[in-house]
DRENVOKOL-192523 format. One line per 5 residues: number of its first residue (from 1); for each residue x, y, z of C-alpha. Coordinates in steps of 0.5 Angstrom, whole numbers, plus 500, padded with zeros to 3 digits. Layout:
# residues N
NUM = X/Y/Z; ...
This chain:
# residues 289
1 = 500/499/500; 505/505/501; 508/503/495; 501/505/491; 501/511/495
6 = 508/513/494; 507/512/485; 501/515/485; 503/521/489; 511/522/486
11 = 509/524/479; 505/531/482; 511/532/487; 516/531/481; 512/537/477
16 = 512/542/482; 519/541/483; 519/544/477; 514/549/476; 517/557/477
21 = 517/560/482; 513/566/479; 508/560/478; 509/556/484; 508/562/489
26 = 500/562/485; 500/555/487; 501/556/494; 497/561/494; 491/556/491
31 = 493/551/496; 492/557/502; 486/557/500; 484/550/501; 488/551/507
36 = 485/556/511; 478/557/508; 476/550/507; 481/543/511; 481/549/516
41 = 488/545/518; 489/545/524; 487/552/525; 484/551/532; 490/549/534
46 = 494/554/531; 489/559/535; 490/556/542; 498/556/541; 498/564/540
51 = 492/565/545; 497/562/550; 504/564/548; 502/571/545; 496/573/550
56 = 499/580/550; 496/581/544; 488/583/542; 485/577/538; 485/581/531
61 = 492/582/531; 492/574/533; 488/573/528; 492/577/522; 499/573/525
66 = 495/567/524; 493/568/517; 499/570/515; 502/564/518; 498/559/514
71 = 501/563/508; 508/562/510; 506/555/512; 504/554/505; 509/557/501
76 = 514/553/506; 511/547/504; 512/548/497; 518/551/496; 521/544/501
81 = 518/540/494; 522/545/490; 527/542/493; 527/536/489; 529/540/483
86 = 532/546/486; 539/547/483; 546/549/487; 546/556/485; 538/557/486
91 = 538/556/493; 545/560/495; 541/565/492; 535/564/496; 538/562/502
96 = 544/566/505; 548/566/510; 550/572/513; 557/570/517; 561/564/514
101 = 565/566/518; 564/565/525; 562/557/523; 569/557/519; 573/560/525
106 = 569/554/528; 572/549/524; 579/551/525; 579/548/532; 579/541/530
111 = 572/540/535; 566/538/532; 560/543/532; 553/543/534; 548/547/530
116 = 541/548/534; 536/551/530; 528/552/530; 523/550/526; 522/558/524
121 = 522/561/517; 525/556/512; 528/551/516; 528/546/510; 532/550/506
126 = 538/550/512; 541/544/509; 545/548/503; 549/550/509; 553/543/507
131 = 555/547/501; 560/551/506; 562/547/510; 569/541/510; 566/537/516
136 = 562/532/516; 554/535/516; 549/531/519; 542/532/519; 537/529/526
141 = 530/528/524; 523/524/525; 523/518/520; 516/519/516; 512/513/516
146 = 512/512/509; 518/508/506; 518/511/500; 518/519/502; 523/517/507
151 = 528/515/502; 526/521/498; 527/525/503; 534/521/504; 536/523/496
156 = 534/530/496; 539/531/503; 545/527/499; 544/533/495; 546/538/499
161 = 552/532/501; 548/531/508; 546/525/511; 539/524/515; 541/520/522
166 = 533/518/526; 533/521/533; 535/514/536; 541/514/531; 544/520/534
171 = 547/519/540; 551/512/537; 552/516/531; 557/522/534; 559/517/540
176 = 562/513/534; 563/519/530; 569/522/536; 571/515/537; 574/515/530
181 = 576/523/530; 570/524/525; 570/532/526; 562/533/524; 557/538/524
186 = 550/536/527; 544/540/526; 539/539/531; 532/542/531; 529/542/539
191 = 524/547/539; 519/543/539; 516/539/545; 519/532/548; 515/526/550
196 = 513/528/558; 516/521/560; 523/524/557; 523/531/559; 528/532/564
201 = 528/539/564; 523/545/565; 523/553/563; 518/558/561; 518/559/553
206 = 513/564/551; 512/565/559; 509/558/559; 513/553/564; 514/547/559
211 = 518/541/558; 525/543/553; 529/538/549; 536/537/553; 539/532/548
216 = 544/537/544; 547/540/551; 548/533/553; 551/531/547; 555/536/547
221 = 558/537/553; 559/528/553; 563/530/547; 566/537/549; 561/539/541
226 = 562/547/539; 555/549/540; 552/555/535; 545/557/534; 542/559/527
231 = 537/564/526; 533/566/520; 530/571/517; 525/571/512; 527/577/508
236 = 522/576/503; 518/571/499; 522/566/497; 528/569/500; 532/567/507
241 = 538/569/512; 541/565/516; 546/569/521; 550/564/526; 550/565/534
246 = 556/563/538; 553/560/545; 558/555/547; 566/554/545; 567/549/552
251 = 559/547/553; 562/542/560; 563/549/564; 556/551/564; 551/550/568
256 = 547/544/567; 541/546/563; 544/553/561; 545/551/555; 538/549/554
261 = 535/555/556; 539/560/553; 536/556/547; 529/556/549; 530/564/550
266 = 533/565/543; 527/561/540; 523/566/544; 527/573/541; 525/571/533
271 = 518/569/535; 516/575/537; 521/579/533; 515/575/527; 511/570/530
276 = 509/569/524; 514/565/521; 514/560/527; 511/553/526; 504/552/530
281 = 501/548/528; 505/543/533; 502/543/541; 508/546/543; 505/548/550
286 = 501/541/551; 505/540/556; 506/545/561; 504/548/569
């Protein structure tokens, strides 16, 4: 059944991927109408999240953010499909890293790097960073239930020299690379809600006491990884900027959970600047005090 679904959908994905960007965004406008007006995809979840995280705004202000978010979500979904056929020149033109020298300076220290980022703006196109690094690049992700679509995602990432590893494979991969002296860059998108039975630490995120992922911090301390944060900004439709921020060069010297809280506060600052570009469809605050 999984193969049949894949065979049926793949031709449509490929056709969408070869559309010019001008046509792609016209299609995105149509998809937005279907998703927002007719299907009303997770609209209740988005409204609840916005009310929880942005209580200082009026309902009309939150409604406007909600509408802008769904427009961006549709753009991002189609941009992800576009990655199937996008050229290196095109993606480098559309996703610009403003201060690559900060990252390159870290490579000179001969220590692996943990890159922390949020589900914000275009987290899919951050994969283009692999064009600029000399380390082996890993993206940590949650496996897709459909095996064939999961393989497709792996294929897309391999175009950008990125190796995908599941959350379950992360610790063992870092341990193996550390033992073999393989210098690597590991990408963590750690802003979503952890399972309650695995919650090791709670802190305030958008003013709400909630559990946070601590895996990146614990692995960085265990294997002495340099830590950086990638702040992403949507410049205009289809164009993004990524800026690196140094978090810690000696993570073992930091207090327990200091790095995890620092990360969450950086994500919070990003959201408050332009809230419509955060991924509001996930139940981020389903566990809260």
